[in-house]
KEGU-91776 format. One record per residue (C-alpha): residue number from 1; residue in one letter; x, y, z. Coordinates in Angstrom, 1 decimal, padded with zeros to 4 digits. Layout:
N
SITE | NUM | A | X | Y | Z
...
***
This chain:
317
SITE | 1 | M | -009.7 | 019.8 | 002.3
SITE | 2 | E | -010.6 | 021.7 | -000.6
SITE | 3 | L | -014.1 | 021.5 | -002.1
SITE | 4 | R | -015.3 | 022.9 | -005.6
SITE | 5 | K | -017.8 | 025.4 | -005.2
SITE | 6 | P | -019.9 | 026.3 | -007.9
SITE | 7 | P | -019.7 | 029.6 | -009.8
SITE | 8 | P | -020.9 | 032.8 | -008.4
SITE | 9 | V | -024.6 | 033.7 | -009.6
SITE | 10 | R | -025.4 | 037.2 | -010.4
SITE | 11 | R | -029.1 | 037.8 | -009.4
SITE | 12 | L | -030.8 | 039.4 | -012.4
SITE | 13 | T | -034.1 | 041.5 | -012.4
SITE | 14 | G | -036.7 | 041.6 | -014.9
SITE | 15 | N | -035.8 | 040.6 | -018.5
SITE | 16 | E | -032.3 | 041.8 | -018.4
SITE | 17 | G | -029.6 | 039.3 | -019.4
SITE | 18 | Y | -032.3 | 037.3 | -021.4
SITE | 19 | A | -032.3 | 039.5 | -024.4
SITE | 20 | P | -029.7 | 037.8 | -026.4
SITE | 21 | L | -030.9 | 034.4 | -025.9
SITE | 22 | R | -034.3 | 035.3 | -027.1
SITE | 23 | E | -033.2 | 037.2 | -029.8
SITE | 24 | A | -031.5 | 033.9 | -031.1
SITE | 25 | H | -034.2 | 031.4 | -029.5
SITE | 26 | P | -037.7 | 032.8 | -028.7
SITE | 27 | W | -038.3 | 030.7 | -025.8
SITE | 28 | P | -041.4 | 031.6 | -023.8
SITE | 29 | A | -040.9 | 033.9 | -020.8
SITE | 30 | P | -040.9 | 032.6 | -017.1
SITE | 31 | D | -044.3 | 032.9 | -015.7
SITE | 32 | T | -044.5 | 035.6 | -013.2
SITE | 33 | A | -048.6 | 035.1 | -012.7
SITE | 34 | A | -049.8 | 034.2 | -009.4
SITE | 35 | P | -050.9 | 030.5 | -009.2
SITE | 36 | E | -054.5 | 029.7 | -008.9
SITE | 37 | P | -055.9 | 028.6 | -005.6
SITE | 38 | P | -054.8 | 025.0 | -004.3
SITE | 39 | G | -057.2 | 022.6 | -005.9
SITE | 40 | V | -058.3 | 024.5 | -009.2
SITE | 41 | P | -056.6 | 023.3 | -012.1
SITE | 42 | E | -054.4 | 026.4 | -013.3
SITE | 43 | S | -055.5 | 027.9 | -016.5
SITE | 44 | N | -052.8 | 029.2 | -019.1
SITE | 45 | G | -053.6 | 032.5 | -018.5
SITE | 46 | N | -056.1 | 032.7 | -021.4
SITE | 47 | G | -058.8 | 030.8 | -019.7
SITE | 48 | H | -058.0 | 027.2 | -021.0
SITE | 49 | H | -057.5 | 024.9 | -018.2
SITE | 50 | P | -056.1 | 021.1 | -018.5
SITE | 51 | G | -058.3 | 018.3 | -020.1
SITE | 52 | P | -060.2 | 015.8 | -017.8
SITE | 53 | A | -057.1 | 013.7 | -017.1
SITE | 54 | F | -055.8 | 016.5 | -014.6
SITE | 55 | V | -059.3 | 017.4 | -013.5
SITE | 56 | G | -058.6 | 017.3 | -009.2
SITE | 57 | V | -054.8 | 017.3 | -009.9
SITE | 58 | S | -053.4 | 020.8 | -008.5
SITE | 59 | R | -050.3 | 022.5 | -008.9
SITE | 60 | P | -048.2 | 023.6 | -005.3
SITE | 61 | A | -048.7 | 027.2 | -004.9
SITE | 62 | R | -044.7 | 028.1 | -005.1
SITE | 63 | A | -043.0 | 031.1 | -005.1
SITE | 64 | V | -041.4 | 032.2 | -008.7
SITE | 65 | P | -037.7 | 032.6 | -008.3
SITE | 66 | I | -035.8 | 034.5 | -010.7
SITE | 67 | A | -034.5 | 032.3 | -013.5
SITE | 68 | I | -030.9 | 032.1 | -014.1
SITE | 69 | D | -029.5 | 030.3 | -017.2
SITE | 70 | R | -027.6 | 027.5 | -016.6
SITE | 71 | M | -027.5 | 025.2 | -020.1
SITE | 72 | Q | -028.0 | 025.7 | -023.3
SITE | 73 | V | -028.9 | 023.0 | -025.8
SITE | 74 | E | -028.5 | 023.9 | -029.5
SITE | 75 | D | -029.5 | 021.6 | -032.4
SITE | 76 | L | -028.5 | 018.9 | -030.5
SITE | 77 | S | -028.6 | 015.3 | -032.9
SITE | 78 | V | -028.0 | 011.7 | -031.3
SITE | 79 | A | -027.8 | 008.7 | -033.0
SITE | 80 | Y | -027.0 | 005.0 | -031.9
SITE | 81 | G | -025.3 | 003.7 | -035.4
SITE | 82 | A | -028.3 | 004.3 | -037.9
SITE | 83 | K | -030.6 | 004.9 | -035.7
SITE | 84 | Q | -031.6 | 008.4 | -035.2
SITE | 85 | A | -032.3 | 009.1 | -031.2
SITE | 86 | V | -032.6 | 012.9 | -031.0
SITE | 87 | Q | -032.9 | 015.3 | -033.8
SITE | 88 | S | -032.0 | 019.1 | -033.8
SITE | 89 | V | -033.4 | 019.5 | -030.4
SITE | 90 | S | -032.8 | 023.3 | -028.8
SITE | 91 | L | -033.9 | 024.6 | -025.6
SITE | 92 | P | -033.1 | 026.1 | -022.4
SITE | 93 | I | -032.1 | 024.9 | -018.7
SITE | 94 | R | -032.8 | 027.5 | -016.2
SITE | 95 | Q | -031.8 | 027.5 | -012.3
SITE | 96 | G | -035.2 | 028.4 | -010.7
SITE | 97 | E | -037.2 | 026.1 | -012.9
SITE | 98 | V | -038.2 | 022.7 | -013.2
SITE | 99 | L | -037.9 | 021.3 | -017.0
SITE | 100 | A | -039.7 | 018.1 | -017.5
SITE | 101 | L | -039.2 | 015.7 | -020.6
SITE | 102 | I | -042.2 | 013.9 | -021.4
SITE | 103 | G | -043.2 | 011.5 | -024.3
SITE | 104 | P | -043.8 | 007.9 | -024.8
SITE | 105 | S | -041.2 | 005.3 | -024.5
SITE | 106 | G | -038.2 | 005.2 | -027.1
SITE | 107 | C | -038.9 | 009.3 | -028.0
SITE | 108 | G | -035.4 | 010.4 | -027.1
SITE | 109 | K | -036.4 | 012.0 | -023.6
SITE | 110 | T | -033.4 | 009.7 | -021.8
SITE | 111 | T | -030.8 | 009.9 | -024.5
SITE | 112 | L | -031.5 | 013.8 | -024.1
SITE | 113 | L | -030.9 | 013.9 | -020.8
SITE | 114 | R | -028.1 | 011.7 | -020.6
SITE | 115 | S | -026.6 | 014.0 | -023.3
SITE | 116 | L | -026.5 | 016.9 | -020.7
SITE | 117 | N | -023.4 | 015.1 | -018.8
SITE | 118 | R | -021.8 | 013.2 | -021.6
SITE | 119 | L | -023.1 | 010.1 | -020.6
SITE | 120 | T | -024.3 | 009.0 | -023.9
SITE | 121 | E | -020.9 | 009.2 | -025.2
SITE | 122 | L | -020.5 | 005.8 | -023.2
SITE | 123 | T | -022.6 | 004.1 | -025.5
SITE | 124 | R | -020.5 | 002.2 | -028.2
SITE | 125 | G | -021.9 | 003.5 | -031.4
SITE | 126 | A | -023.2 | 006.7 | -030.2
SITE | 127 | S | -022.6 | 009.7 | -032.3
SITE | 128 | S | -023.7 | 013.1 | -031.7
SITE | 129 | S | -023.8 | 017.0 | -033.6
SITE | 130 | G | -024.8 | 020.3 | -032.2
SITE | 131 | R | -023.9 | 022.0 | -028.8
SITE | 132 | I | -024.6 | 021.9 | -025.1
SITE | 133 | T | -023.2 | 024.6 | -023.1
SITE | 134 | L | -022.8 | 025.1 | -019.2
SITE | 135 | D | -022.2 | 028.6 | -017.9
SITE | 136 | G | -021.5 | 029.4 | -021.4
SITE | 137 | V | -018.8 | 026.8 | -022.1
SITE | 138 | D | -019.1 | 023.7 | -024.6
SITE | 139 | I | -019.3 | 020.8 | -022.7
SITE | 140 | A | -017.3 | 018.9 | -025.2
SITE | 141 | S | -014.1 | 020.7 | -023.8
SITE | 142 | M | -014.6 | 019.9 | -020.4
SITE | 143 | E | -013.1 | 016.8 | -018.5
SITE | 144 | P | -016.1 | 014.2 | -018.2
SITE | 145 | T | -015.7 | 013.6 | -014.4
SITE | 146 | A | -015.6 | 017.7 | -013.7
SITE | 147 | L | -018.7 | 018.0 | -015.8
SITE | 148 | R | -020.7 | 015.2 | -014.1
SITE | 149 | R | -019.9 | 016.9 | -010.7
SITE | 150 | R | -021.4 | 019.9 | -012.0
SITE | 151 | V | -024.4 | 018.4 | -013.9
SITE | 152 | T | -025.1 | 015.5 | -011.3
SITE | 153 | M | -027.8 | 012.5 | -012.2
SITE | 154 | V | -030.1 | 010.3 | -010.3
SITE | 155 | F | -031.6 | 007.3 | -012.1
SITE | 156 | Q | -034.7 | 005.4 | -012.2
SITE | 157 | Q | -034.0 | 002.9 | -009.8
SITE | 158 | P | -032.4 | 003.8 | -006.2
SITE | 159 | N | -028.6 | 002.8 | -006.2
SITE | 160 | P | -027.2 | 003.5 | -003.0
SITE | 161 | F | -023.8 | 002.1 | -002.4
SITE | 162 | P | -023.4 | -001.0 | -000.2
SITE | 163 | M | -022.0 | 001.2 | 002.8
SITE | 164 | S | -023.4 | 003.3 | 005.6
SITE | 165 | V | -025.8 | 006.5 | 005.1
SITE | 166 | F | -023.0 | 008.7 | 006.1
SITE | 167 | D | -020.8 | 007.1 | 004.0
SITE | 168 | N | -022.8 | 007.1 | 000.8
SITE | 169 | V | -022.7 | 010.7 | 001.1
SITE | 170 | A | -019.2 | 011.4 | 002.5
SITE | 171 | Y | -017.9 | 009.3 | -000.8
SITE | 172 | V | -018.5 | 012.3 | -003.3
SITE | 173 | L | -016.9 | 014.8 | -000.6
SITE | 174 | R | -014.0 | 012.5 | -000.2
SITE | 175 | E | -013.5 | 012.0 | -003.8
SITE | 176 | Q | -013.6 | 015.6 | -004.5
SITE | 177 | A | -010.7 | 016.3 | -001.9
SITE | 178 | K | -007.1 | 016.4 | -002.3
SITE | 179 | R | -006.5 | 014.3 | 000.7
SITE | 180 | R | -009.0 | 011.7 | 002.1
SITE | 181 | P | -010.7 | 014.1 | 005.0
SITE | 182 | K | -011.6 | 012.3 | 008.2
SITE | 183 | R | -014.9 | 011.6 | 009.6
SITE | 184 | E | -015.5 | 014.8 | 011.5
SITE | 185 | A | -014.3 | 017.1 | 008.5
SITE | 186 | V | -017.0 | 016.4 | 006.5
SITE | 187 | R | -019.9 | 015.9 | 008.8
SITE | 188 | G | -021.2 | 019.4 | 008.2
SITE | 189 | A | -021.4 | 018.8 | 004.6
SITE | 190 | V | -022.9 | 015.3 | 004.8
SITE | 191 | Q | -025.7 | 016.7 | 007.2
SITE | 192 | E | -026.5 | 019.6 | 005.0
SITE | 193 | A | -026.6 | 017.6 | 001.8
SITE | 194 | L | -029.2 | 014.9 | 003.8
SITE | 195 | A | -031.4 | 017.9 | 004.9
SITE | 196 | R | -031.4 | 019.3 | 001.3
SITE | 197 | A | -032.9 | 016.2 | 000.5
SITE | 198 | G | -035.3 | 016.1 | 003.1
SITE | 199 | L | -033.7 | 012.6 | 004.6
SITE | 200 | L | -032.1 | 014.2 | 007.4
SITE | 201 | D | -034.7 | 013.8 | 010.2
SITE | 202 | E | -035.1 | 010.5 | 009.5
SITE | 203 | V | -031.6 | 009.3 | 009.7
SITE | 204 | A | -029.8 | 011.9 | 012.0
SITE | 205 | D | -029.7 | 009.3 | 015.2
SITE | 206 | N | -028.1 | 006.5 | 013.1
SITE | 207 | L | -026.0 | 007.6 | 010.2
SITE | 208 | D | -024.1 | 004.1 | 010.2
SITE | 209 | H | -027.2 | 002.6 | 009.5
SITE | 210 | P | -026.8 | 000.6 | 006.4
SITE | 211 | A | -028.0 | 002.6 | 003.3
SITE | 212 | L | -029.5 | -000.7 | 001.4
SITE | 213 | R | -031.9 | -001.4 | 004.5
SITE | 214 | L | -033.4 | 002.2 | 004.2
SITE | 215 | S | -037.2 | 002.0 | 002.4
SITE | 216 | G | -037.1 | 002.5 | -001.4
SITE | 217 | G | -038.3 | 006.2 | -001.0
SITE | 218 | Q | -035.2 | 007.0 | 001.4
SITE | 219 | Q | -032.8 | 005.1 | -000.8
SITE | 220 | Q | -033.8 | 007.8 | -003.7
SITE | 221 | R | -033.7 | 010.5 | -001.2
SITE | 222 | L | -030.2 | 009.5 | -000.2
SITE | 223 | C | -028.9 | 009.2 | -003.8
SITE | 224 | I | -030.4 | 012.8 | -004.3
SITE | 225 | A | -028.4 | 013.9 | -001.2
SITE | 226 | R | -025.4 | 012.2 | -002.6
SITE | 227 | A | -025.9 | 014.4 | -005.8
SITE | 228 | L | -026.4 | 017.3 | -004.4
SITE | 229 | A | -023.1 | 017.0 | -002.0
SITE | 230 | A | -021.0 | 017.6 | -005.1
SITE | 231 | S | -022.6 | 021.0 | -005.2
SITE | 232 | P | -024.0 | 020.8 | -008.7
SITE | 233 | E | -025.8 | 023.7 | -011.0
SITE | 234 | V | -027.7 | 021.2 | -012.8
SITE | 235 | L | -029.6 | 018.3 | -011.3
SITE | 236 | L | -030.6 | 015.3 | -014.0
SITE | 237 | L | -033.9 | 012.9 | -012.8
SITE | 238 | D | -034.3 | 009.7 | -014.7
SITE | 239 | E | -037.9 | 008.8 | -013.7
SITE | 240 | P | -037.0 | 009.1 | -010.1
SITE | 241 | C | -040.4 | 008.2 | -008.7
SITE | 242 | S | -041.3 | 005.4 | -011.0
SITE | 243 | A | -040.6 | 002.5 | -008.4
SITE | 244 | L | -041.8 | 004.4 | -005.5
SITE | 245 | D | -045.2 | 004.1 | -003.6
SITE | 246 | P | -047.2 | 007.3 | -003.3
SITE | 247 | Q | -046.5 | 008.7 | -000.4
SITE | 248 | S | -042.7 | 008.5 | -001.0
SITE | 249 | T | -043.4 | 009.9 | -004.6
SITE | 250 | K | -045.0 | 012.9 | -003.0
SITE | 251 | L | -042.0 | 013.5 | -000.7
SITE | 252 | I | -039.8 | 013.7 | -003.6
SITE | 253 | E | -042.0 | 016.0 | -005.7
SITE | 254 | D | -042.1 | 018.3 | -002.8
SITE | 255 | L | -038.4 | 018.2 | -002.5
SITE | 256 | I | -037.9 | 018.9 | -006.3
SITE | 257 | G | -039.8 | 022.2 | -005.6
SITE | 258 | R | -037.5 | 023.2 | -003.1
SITE | 259 | L | -034.5 | 022.3 | -004.9
SITE | 260 | R | -035.3 | 024.2 | -008.1
SITE | 261 | E | -034.4 | 027.6 | -006.2
SITE | 262 | D | -030.7 | 026.8 | -005.9
SITE | 263 | V | -030.0 | 024.3 | -009.1
SITE | 264 | A | -031.4 | 023.7 | -012.4
SITE | 265 | V | -033.9 | 020.5 | -012.5
SITE | 266 | V | -034.4 | 018.4 | -015.4
SITE | 267 | I | -036.4 | 015.5 | -015.0
SITE | 268 | V | -038.0 | 012.6 | -017.5
SITE | 269 | T | -041.3 | 011.3 | -016.5
SITE | 270 | H | -043.8 | 009.1 | -017.9
SITE | 271 | N | -046.5 | 010.4 | -015.5
SITE | 272 | L | -048.1 | 013.4 | -017.1
SITE | 273 | Q | -049.7 | 014.4 | -013.9
SITE | 274 | Q | -046.5 | 014.1 | -012.2
SITE | 275 | A | -045.1 | 016.6 | -015.0
SITE | 276 | Y | -048.4 | 019.1 | -014.6
SITE | 277 | R | -047.8 | 019.1 | -010.6
SITE | 278 | I | -044.2 | 020.0 | -010.4
SITE | 279 | A | -042.6 | 021.3 | -014.0
SITE | 280 | D | -042.5 | 025.0 | -014.6
SITE | 281 | Y | -041.8 | 024.2 | -018.2
SITE | 282 | V | -042.2 | 021.0 | -020.3
SITE | 283 | A | -040.7 | 019.9 | -023.7
SITE | 284 | F | -043.0 | 017.0 | -025.5
SITE | 285 | M | -040.8 | 014.7 | -027.6
SITE | 286 | Y | -041.9 | 012.2 | -030.4
SITE | 287 | L | -039.8 | 010.1 | -032.5
SITE | 288 | G | -036.7 | 011.9 | -031.3
SITE | 289 | E | -038.1 | 015.1 | -032.6
SITE | 290 | M | -038.8 | 017.9 | -029.6
SITE | 291 | V | -042.5 | 018.8 | -030.9
SITE | 292 | E | -043.1 | 021.4 | -028.5
SITE | 293 | Y | -041.9 | 023.3 | -025.6
SITE | 294 | A | -044.0 | 025.4 | -023.4
SITE | 295 | S | -044.8 | 026.6 | -019.8
SITE | 296 | A | -046.7 | 023.7 | -017.9
SITE | 297 | Q | -049.9 | 025.7 | -018.3
SITE | 298 | K | -050.0 | 025.9 | -021.8
SITE | 299 | M | -048.4 | 022.3 | -022.5
SITE | 300 | F | -051.4 | 020.8 | -020.5
SITE | 301 | G | -053.9 | 023.6 | -021.1
SITE | 302 | S | -053.9 | 024.6 | -024.9
SITE | 303 | P | -050.9 | 023.0 | -026.4
SITE | 304 | G | -049.9 | 024.4 | -030.2
SITE | 305 | E | -049.5 | 021.4 | -031.8
SITE | 306 | Q | -052.0 | 018.6 | -032.6
SITE | 307 | R | -049.6 | 015.6 | -031.7
SITE | 308 | T | -049.0 | 017.6 | -028.1
SITE | 309 | R | -052.9 | 017.7 | -027.8
SITE | 310 | E | -053.4 | 013.8 | -028.6
SITE | 311 | Y | -051.0 | 012.8 | -026.3
SITE | 312 | V | -051.6 | 014.8 | -023.3
SITE | 313 | S | -055.3 | 013.8 | -023.6
SITE | 314 | G | -054.1 | 010.4 | -023.7
SITE | 315 | A | -055.1 | 009.4 | -027.5
SITE | 316 | F | -051.6 | 007.6 | -027.5
SITE | 317 | G | -048.7 | 007.0 | -025.1
***
């Protein structure tokens, strides 16, 4: 069996390798300041702290891995017929970071997310302009199925296949193989994907358990394991915790924090406290426009735009 491996990554130090990007797009540099003690809302480095809605909400202390450019969105616009859903959005997507897309319903967050692996084009009447690259290659030139193995997506509602836990994950591995591999040939890869999704310890004794009999939180982590089995470079999450209880939500948030070291993570969320807890960078969208892109500390501590200040303070949404 031949499985496609992600392209080798050359680890960079300091800011080398980012100068060309930042000359064209002055994105904020990755945060390097040490986090404040747990339980104390972080400042943005200028003494500003999140507003009252974030009092008592702490950002977990996590090591800051080296950020590696994976995707670039350049002047992307998307329309459904005459309706403009996304207007001239540009932003970077980096391995080592969690990027949260926030904004009120209907502002273009999910359309932007689905554009990253060309799911938007499956909607009748959809059209787009601009450019999205993956590891420097325009995704418009890629075969869609191959692209979606490298940029995988987990949806709002858990959608495990009506088969066993093992076969849900093995399905991806078998689809990638030239010849259908036997169970033992993929067992190690299945277990590795389940372990990365934080589910292996809970299902290891019975991998033949029907996936549809798992709890909602376990089903969502199984879907994440299935996505990870493809060895993607980018993981897209469309409100993955909206249907889950607080305990399952915490498990998935902790999982996202760990995964960001190996894969670029982009998450759409309506939960601003969740975005504050897990995101390294945040893009605020409103009526199809990207109003502001900044580090989570700045976005929730001292945003630069009035509309952002109003949204994160709860004035509208």
